[in-house]
C-alpha positions, 0 to 999 in steps of 0.5 A: 493529451492527459487524461487523469484516471481514478481507480476506488480501493478499499484501502483506508490506513495511511499507516498500512498503504505506506508500510505495503507500498515500501514493502514492494519496494515503491518510493512514496512520499506523503503530503507534507512529508520530508523524504526520510518516510517519517509517518509521524508528521504527516499533514495530509492523508493523501499519498504519491507513489514515484514512477522511473520517468514520467508521471506519479501514482497518487493515492488520493483520501476519499472523505466520503467512502473514508478511503483511498482513491489511486489517481494517474496518468494510464498513458503514462503508466511507466510500471512493468506490470499493468495497473491491475496487477499492481493493485493485486499486488499492493492490496495482497500486501496491505492485507498482509501487514494488516494481519501481522499488526492486528495479530501482533496486538493480540500476542500472536507471533509468525511461526512460518510465513511463505508465498507459493509461484502464484503469489499465495502467502501463507500464515502459521500464527502462534500464541502462547497463553499463561 
């Protein structure tokens, strides 16, 4: 018997969610969108992550919370990492994408970006004032 689990997240931007998933190597599709990942033509906020064998991972927009919820059948979870680790990696990548996008808009450039063995990311940003 199939049972869908819903996990709340603090992810609020579809574009950043899609970018983070793609950077982590996941095949994604937004509702109303072709597989070419053209983000400008999406008619819905929901995002699907495809798994190898069966099932999918859905990120459904919760209008009340104004954030995404992960919806999946945990009995059919096919990723090589547990759902908790998947969410931790996704949240970290989402935050990194958000920081890089925001800092770029403010005129900062990445001088250095490293990630250690524990997965900690360090950024050095610079901005020249004229």
